[in-house]
KOLBA-313198 format. One record per residue: x, y, z of N, C-alpha, C in turn; residue in three letters; residue number from 1. Coordinates in Angstrom, 2 decimals. Each point is the difference from the previous one (the first is absolute). Layout:
+---------+---------+---------+---------+---------+---------+---------+---------+---------+-----+-----+
|     n.u |     n.v |     n.w |    ca.u |    ca.v |    ca.w |     c.u |     c.v |     c.w |  aa |   i |
+---------+---------+---------+---------+---------+---------+---------+---------+---------+-----+-----+
|       X |       Y |       Z |       X |       Y |       Z |       X |       Y |       Z | Ala | NUM |
...
+---------+---------+---------+---------+---------+---------+---------+---------+---------+-----+-----+
# end
This chain:
+---------+---------+---------+---------+---------+---------+---------+---------+---------+-----+-----+
|     n.u |     n.v |     n.w |    ca.u |    ca.v |    ca.w |     c.u |     c.v |     c.w |  aa |   i |
+---------+---------+---------+---------+---------+---------+---------+---------+---------+-----+-----+
|    0.89 |   -1.22 |   -0.03 |   -0.66 |    1.26 |    0.10 |    0.99 |    1.39 |   -0.04 | Met |   1 |
|   -0.92 |    0.84 |   -0.79 |    0.90 |    1.27 |   -0.07 |   -0.65 |    1.39 |    0.46 | Ile |   2 |
|    0.78 |    0.31 |    0.73 |   -0.74 |    1.13 |    0.71 |    0.65 |    1.34 |   -0.52 | Ser |   3 |
|   -0.49 |    0.94 |   -0.19 |    0.23 |    1.54 |   -0.93 |   -0.45 |    0.84 |    1.12 | Thr |   4 |
|    0.72 |    0.98 |    0.56 |   -0.84 |    1.06 |    0.29 |   -0.62 |    0.91 |   -1.05 | Glu |   5 |
|   -1.19 |    0.17 |    0.49 |   -0.83 |    0.88 |   -0.56 |   -0.51 |   -0.41 |   -1.33 | Asn |   6 |
|    0.26 |   -1.17 |   -0.33 |   -0.58 |   -0.64 |   -1.09 |   -0.65 |   -1.54 |    0.58 | Tyr |   7 |
|   -1.24 |    0.16 |   -0.73 |   -0.85 |   -1.43 |    0.46 |   -0.31 |   -1.21 |   -1.23 | Asn |   8 |
|    0.13 |   -1.27 |    0.43 |   -0.46 |   -0.69 |   -1.15 |   -1.12 |    0.03 |   -0.56 | Leu |   9 |
|   -0.59 |    0.45 |   -0.96 |   -1.23 |    0.25 |   -0.52 |   -0.58 |   -0.97 |   -0.73 | Asp |  10 |
|    0.92 |   -0.80 |   -0.68 |   -0.51 |   -1.25 |   -1.05 |    0.69 |   -0.75 |    0.22 | Ala |  11 |
|   -0.15 |   -1.43 |   -0.54 |    1.13 |   -0.80 |    0.35 |   -0.96 |   -2.03 |   -0.85 | Lys |  12 |
|    0.77 |   -0.39 |   -0.34 |   -0.12 |   -1.34 |   -0.21 |    1.02 |   -0.86 |    0.53 | Phe |  13 |
|   -0.48 |   -0.82 |    0.74 |    1.51 |   -0.98 |    0.35 |   -0.65 |   -1.64 |   -0.40 | Cys |  14 |
|    0.80 |   -0.80 |   -0.26 |    0.00 |   -1.35 |   -0.29 |   -0.66 |   -0.69 |    0.88 | Arg |  15 |
|   -0.26 |   -1.03 |   -0.17 |   -0.54 |   -0.78 |    0.97 |    1.12 |   -1.48 |    0.01 | His |  16 |
|   -0.40 |   -0.43 |   -1.10 |    0.93 |   -1.33 |   -0.51 |    1.63 |    0.29 |   -0.24 | Gln |  17 |
|    0.11 |    0.99 |   -0.53 |    2.00 |    0.39 |   -0.13 |   -0.15 |    1.29 |    1.31 | Tyr |  18 |
|    0.47 |   -0.36 |    1.09 |    0.07 |    0.95 |    0.96 |    0.83 |    1.00 |   -0.19 | Lys |  19 |
|    0.10 |    1.17 |    0.85 |    0.98 |    1.18 |    0.12 |    0.18 |    0.74 |   -1.56 | Asn |  20 |
|   -1.56 |    0.12 |   -0.73 |    0.46 |    0.40 |   -1.36 |   -1.24 |    0.68 |   -0.25 | Arg |  21 |
|    0.07 |    0.92 |   -0.95 |   -1.46 |    0.56 |   -0.40 |    0.03 |    1.52 |   -0.18 | Gly |  22 |
|   -0.71 |    1.04 |   -0.10 |    0.43 |    1.60 |   -0.55 |   -0.78 |    0.58 |    1.23 | Val |  23 |
|    0.21 |    1.37 |    0.11 |   -0.56 |    0.75 |    0.86 |   -0.03 |    1.46 |   -0.51 | Cys |  24 |
|   -0.48 |    0.98 |    1.08 |    0.35 |    1.69 |   -0.66 |   -0.13 |    0.49 |    1.10 | Ile |  25 |
|    0.98 |    0.63 |    0.56 |    0.11 |    1.33 |    0.94 |   -0.52 |    1.39 |    0.10 | Phe |  26 |
|   -0.77 |    0.48 |    0.57 |   -0.25 |    1.35 |   -0.19 |    0.08 |    1.16 |    0.97 | Val |  27 |
|    0.97 |    0.77 |   -0.19 |   -0.12 |    1.12 |    1.16 |   -1.42 |    0.33 |    0.87 | His |  28 |
|   -0.09 |    0.18 |    1.25 |   -1.16 |   -0.12 |    0.60 |   -0.67 |    1.51 |   -0.38 | Glu |  29 |
|    0.53 |    0.80 |   -0.58 |   -0.90 |    1.06 |   -0.36 |   -0.74 |    0.12 |   -1.08 | Ser |  30 |
|    0.35 |   -1.27 |   -1.07 |   -0.65 |    0.22 |   -0.79 |   -1.36 |   -0.50 |   -0.16 | Ile |  31 |
|   -1.17 |    0.41 |   -0.49 |   -1.38 |   -0.76 |    0.04 |   -0.02 |   -0.70 |   -1.42 | Asp |  32 |
|   -0.54 |   -1.07 |    0.32 |    0.16 |   -1.51 |   -0.79 |   -0.99 |   -0.81 |    0.25 | Leu |  33 |
|   -0.49 |   -0.91 |   -0.94 |   -0.90 |   -0.98 |   -0.13 |    0.75 |   -1.18 |    0.03 | Asn |  34 |
|   -0.37 |   -1.53 |    0.34 |    0.85 |   -0.92 |   -0.46 |   -1.20 |   -0.82 |   -1.00 | Thr |  35 |
|    0.60 |   -0.41 |   -1.11 |   -0.76 |   -0.76 |   -0.94 |    0.07 |   -1.45 |    0.22 | Ile |  36 |
|   -1.10 |   -0.52 |    0.15 |   -0.19 |   -1.37 |    0.06 |    0.36 |   -0.83 |   -1.09 | Pro |  37 |
|    1.46 |   -0.80 |    0.24 |    0.16 |   -0.85 |   -1.49 |    0.57 |   -1.34 |    0.46 | Thr |  38 |
|   -0.46 |   -0.18 |    1.10 |    0.26 |   -1.59 |    0.66 |   -0.83 |   -1.31 |   -0.92 | His |  39 |
|   -1.30 |    0.81 |   -0.53 |   -0.51 |   -1.10 |   -0.46 |    0.50 |   -0.65 |   -1.56 | Ser |  40 |
|    0.98 |    1.03 |   -0.48 |    0.51 |   -0.55 |   -0.97 |    1.33 |   -0.44 |    0.11 | Ile |  41 |
|    0.75 |    0.10 |    1.25 |    1.17 |   -0.39 |    0.27 |    0.14 |   -1.28 |   -0.25 | Cys |  42 |
|    1.04 |   -0.91 |   -0.70 |    0.46 |   -1.12 |    0.04 |    1.54 |   -0.26 |   -0.08 | Lys |  43 |
|    0.24 |   -0.55 |    0.86 |    1.51 |   -0.43 |    0.43 |    0.71 |   -0.20 |   -1.37 | Glu |  44 |
|    0.98 |    0.47 |   -0.14 |    1.19 |   -0.19 |   -1.03 |   -0.50 |    0.51 |   -1.42 | Asn |  45 |
|   -1.49 |    0.27 |   -0.27 |   -0.50 |    0.40 |   -1.20 |   -0.28 |    1.77 |    0.22 | Asp |  46 |
|   -0.99 |   -0.05 |    0.93 |   -0.09 |    1.81 |    0.03 |   -0.17 |    0.29 |    1.56 | Leu |  47 |
|    1.26 |    0.53 |    0.69 |   -0.38 |    0.54 |    1.27 |    0.34 |    1.39 |   -0.27 | Glu |  48 |
|   -0.99 |    1.03 |    0.64 |   -0.42 |    0.84 |   -0.28 |   -0.36 |    1.01 |    1.52 | Ile |  49 |
|    0.21 |    0.95 |    0.09 |   -0.50 |    1.05 |    0.89 |   -0.08 |    1.66 |   -0.68 | Cys |  50 |
|   -1.45 |    0.69 |    0.64 |   -0.10 |    1.18 |   -0.52 |   -0.59 |    0.85 |    0.70 | Ser |  51 |
|    0.25 |    1.72 |   -0.17 |   -0.53 |    0.74 |    0.71 |   -0.51 |    1.10 |   -0.79 | Ile |  52 |
|   -0.73 |    0.83 |    0.55 |   -0.37 |    1.56 |   -0.60 |    0.37 |    0.93 |    0.85 | Lys |  53 |
|    0.91 |    0.71 |   -0.65 |    0.28 |    1.70 |    0.88 |   -1.22 |    0.69 |   -0.52 | Leu |  54 |
|   -0.12 |    0.30 |    0.88 |   -1.40 |    1.38 |    0.05 |    0.87 |    1.31 |    0.40 | Asn |  55 |
|    0.26 |    0.42 |   -1.01 |    1.10 |    1.65 |   -0.27 |   -1.32 |    0.78 |   -0.64 | Leu |  56 |
|    0.46 |    1.61 |    0.59 |   -0.89 |    0.91 |   -0.33 |   -0.28 |    0.18 |   -1.60 | Pro |  57 |
|    0.88 |   -0.30 |   -0.59 |   -0.62 |    0.25 |   -1.69 |   -0.23 |   -1.42 |   -0.77 | Lys |  58 |
|    0.41 |   -1.19 |    0.60 |    0.18 |   -1.01 |   -0.64 |   -0.06 |   -1.08 |    0.81 | Thr |  59 |
|   -0.38 |   -1.35 |   -0.51 |   -0.02 |   -1.38 |    0.57 |    1.15 |   -0.75 |   -0.80 | Glu |  60 |
|    0.70 |   -0.82 |    0.91 |    1.25 |   -0.71 |   -0.67 |   -0.31 |   -1.35 |    0.53 | Ile |  61 |
|   -0.23 |   -0.97 |   -1.06 |    0.10 |   -0.91 |    0.55 |    1.36 |   -1.09 |   -0.04 | Val |  62 |
|    0.76 |   -0.37 |    1.24 |    1.34 |   -0.96 |   -0.22 |   -0.32 |   -1.58 |    0.23 | Ile |  63 |
|    0.29 |   -0.24 |   -0.79 |    0.07 |   -1.60 |   -0.18 |    1.27 |   -0.82 |   -0.37 | Ile |  64 |
|    0.44 |   -0.48 |    1.21 |    1.14 |   -1.03 |    0.25 |   -0.53 |   -1.78 |   -0.42 | Thr |  65 |
|    0.91 |   -0.08 |   -1.09 |   -0.04 |   -1.31 |   -0.43 |    1.15 |   -0.93 |    0.22 | Ile |  66 |
|   -0.24 |   -1.15 |   -0.24 |    0.90 |   -1.36 |    0.04 |   -0.32 |   -0.87 |   -0.70 | Tyr |  67 |
|    0.51 |   -0.81 |   -1.04 |   -0.36 |   -0.99 |   -0.69 |    1.56 |   -0.90 |    0.30 | Arg |  68 |
|   -0.05 |   -1.16 |    0.19 |    1.00 |   -0.73 |   -0.15 |    0.69 |   -0.56 |   -1.52 | Thr |  69 |
|    1.20 |   -0.30 |   -0.41 |    0.28 |   -0.42 |   -1.47 |   -1.48 |   -1.48 |   -0.54 | Pro |  70 |
|   -0.16 |   -0.19 |    1.14 |   -0.80 |   -1.66 |   -0.24 |   -1.21 |    0.22 |    0.01 | Ser |  71 |
|   -0.36 |    1.32 |    0.28 |   -1.71 |    0.52 |    0.31 |   -0.55 |   -0.32 |   -1.29 | Gly |  72 |
|   -1.19 |   -0.16 |   -0.02 |   -1.02 |   -0.28 |   -1.02 |   -0.08 |    1.59 |   -0.56 | Asn |  73 |
|    0.44 |    0.09 |   -1.50 |    0.25 |    0.96 |   -0.82 |   -1.78 |    0.56 |   -0.13 | Tyr |  74 |
|   -0.64 |   -1.14 |   -0.48 |   -1.30 |    0.86 |   -0.21 |   -0.83 |    0.11 |    1.08 | Asn |  75 |
|   -0.20 |   -0.66 |    1.27 |   -0.43 |    0.59 |    1.13 |    0.55 |    1.67 |    0.62 | Tyr |  76 |
|    1.05 |   -0.22 |   -0.56 |    0.79 |    1.52 |    0.63 |   -0.77 |    1.00 |   -0.60 | Phe |  77 |
|    0.07 |   -0.07 |   -1.65 |   -0.40 |    0.87 |   -0.86 |   -1.69 |    0.45 |    0.21 | Leu |  78 |
|   -0.82 |   -1.26 |    0.01 |   -1.75 |    0.53 |   -0.06 |   -0.31 |    0.30 |    1.54 | Arg |  79 |
|    0.74 |   -0.18 |    1.08 |   -0.30 |    0.72 |    1.41 |    0.45 |    1.27 |   -0.05 | Lys |  80 |
|    1.23 |    0.34 |   -0.34 |    0.57 |    1.19 |    0.19 |   -1.32 |    1.11 |   -1.08 | Leu |  81 |
|    0.15 |   -0.80 |   -1.01 |   -1.11 |    1.06 |   -0.74 |   -0.97 |    0.27 |    0.21 | Glu |  82 |
|   -0.80 |   -1.19 |    0.98 |   -1.30 |    0.49 |    0.46 |    0.12 |    1.17 |    0.86 | Ser |  83 |
|    1.05 |   -0.25 |    1.13 |    0.48 |    1.01 |    0.96 |   -0.16 |    1.34 |   -0.57 | Leu |  84 |
|    0.69 |    0.14 |   -0.95 |    0.63 |    1.43 |   -0.75 |   -1.59 |    0.54 |   -0.64 | Leu |  85 |
|   -0.58 |   -1.09 |   -0.52 |   -1.49 |    0.72 |   -0.74 |   -0.85 |    0.42 |    1.32 | Ser |  86 |
|   -0.33 |   -0.69 |    0.88 |   -0.71 |    0.48 |    1.18 |    0.81 |    0.81 |    0.74 | Leu |  87 |
|    0.92 |    0.33 |    0.14 |    0.66 |    1.39 |    0.89 |    0.06 |    1.33 |   -1.04 | Leu |  88 |
|    0.30 |   -0.42 |   -1.32 |   -0.03 |    1.38 |   -1.20 |   -1.09 |    1.31 |    0.43 | Tyr |  89 |
|    0.13 |    1.00 |    0.19 |   -0.38 |    0.99 |   -0.30 |    0.49 |    1.40 |   -0.85 | Thr |  90 |
|   -0.37 |    0.61 |   -0.01 |    0.72 |    1.09 |   -0.82 |    0.50 |    1.10 |    1.03 | Glu |  91 |
|   -0.44 |   -0.14 |    0.94 |    0.29 |    0.75 |    1.49 |    1.60 |   -0.56 |    0.75 | Lys |  92 |
|    0.25 |   -1.66 |   -0.45 |    0.80 |   -0.58 |    0.81 |    1.39 |    0.00 |   -0.67 | Asn |  93 |
|    1.37 |   -0.11 |    0.09 |    1.26 |    0.01 |   -0.26 |    0.36 |   -1.55 |    0.60 | Glu |  94 |
|    0.55 |   -0.45 |   -0.68 |    0.70 |   -1.49 |    0.19 |    1.60 |   -0.43 |    0.41 | Phe |  95 |
|    0.60 |   -0.34 |    1.04 |    1.05 |   -0.23 |   -0.09 |    0.21 |   -1.40 |    0.43 | Ile |  96 |
|    0.49 |   -0.71 |   -0.93 |    0.05 |   -1.59 |    0.23 |    1.54 |   -0.46 |   -0.10 | Asn |  97 |
|    0.11 |   -0.86 |    1.02 |    1.44 |   -0.28 |    0.19 |   -0.08 |   -1.80 |    0.63 | Trp |  98 |
|    1.41 |    0.14 |   -0.55 |    0.17 |   -1.77 |    0.62 |    1.10 |   -0.73 |   -0.46 | Gly |  99 |
|   -0.34 |   -1.38 |   -0.18 |    0.84 |   -1.19 |   -0.73 |   -0.83 |   -0.79 |   -0.84 | Asp | 100 |
|   -0.08 |    0.26 |   -1.17 |   -1.31 |   -1.28 |   -0.94 |    0.85 |   -0.77 |   -0.45 | Ile | 101 |
|    1.47 |    0.04 |    0.02 |    0.40 |   -1.18 |   -0.24 |   -0.50 |   -0.37 |   -1.68 | Asn | 102 |
|    0.17 |    0.65 |   -1.02 |   -0.44 |   -0.31 |   -1.72 |    0.71 |    0.96 |   -0.47 | Ile | 103 |
|    0.84 |   -0.88 |   -0.94 |    1.04 |    0.27 |   -0.88 |   -0.84 |    0.19 |   -1.37 | Asn | 104 |
|   -0.31 |    1.02 |   -0.55 |   -0.75 |    0.20 |   -1.19 |    0.11 |    0.04 |   -1.13 | Tyr | 105 |
|    1.62 |   -0.58 |    0.08 |    0.95 |   -0.01 |   -1.06 |   -0.55 |   -1.46 |   -0.63 | Leu | 106 |
|    0.00 |   -0.81 |    0.90 |    0.02 |   -1.63 |    0.09 |   -1.71 |   -0.40 |   -0.09 | Asp | 107 |
|   -0.84 |   -0.04 |   -0.92 |   -1.33 |   -0.43 |   -0.35 |   -0.32 |   -1.25 |    0.69 | Ser | 108 |
|    1.11 |   -1.06 |   -0.01 |   -0.12 |   -1.00 |    0.56 |    0.09 |   -0.30 |    1.39 | His | 109 |
|    0.04 |    1.50 |    0.87 |    0.29 |   -0.10 |    1.49 |   -1.45 |    0.40 |    0.36 | Asn | 110 |
|   -0.93 |    0.23 |   -0.92 |   -1.36 |    0.15 |    0.48 |   -0.86 |   -1.07 |    0.06 | Arg | 111 |
|   -0.62 |   -0.61 |    0.92 |   -1.03 |   -1.30 |    0.24 |   -1.18 |    0.67 |    0.27 | Arg | 112 |
+---------+---------+---------+---------+---------+---------+---------+---------+---------+-----+-----+
# end
């Protein structure tokens, strides 16, 4: 467990089968935010994701943290991520997506 002064662990996904792994987002305690429920689309190795929406004065910023193992199911990953992005998209929202998706787009055989 990580403790950081003035920051809260506001979103997370922790693996059950492969312990001590997952994704998380820490945010400064002064920032107004909403956690976006993503647990229902998470699948260990295929799509590990957590997300928040920062409520800023002039905009809303959706932050998504993603991890997919190199052996993860490519089609599941794309299908669920596309569904989430479609659900969250509005003209008012800006997106920050980061993580490690382990896809070599130069190798078409790498996609399953």
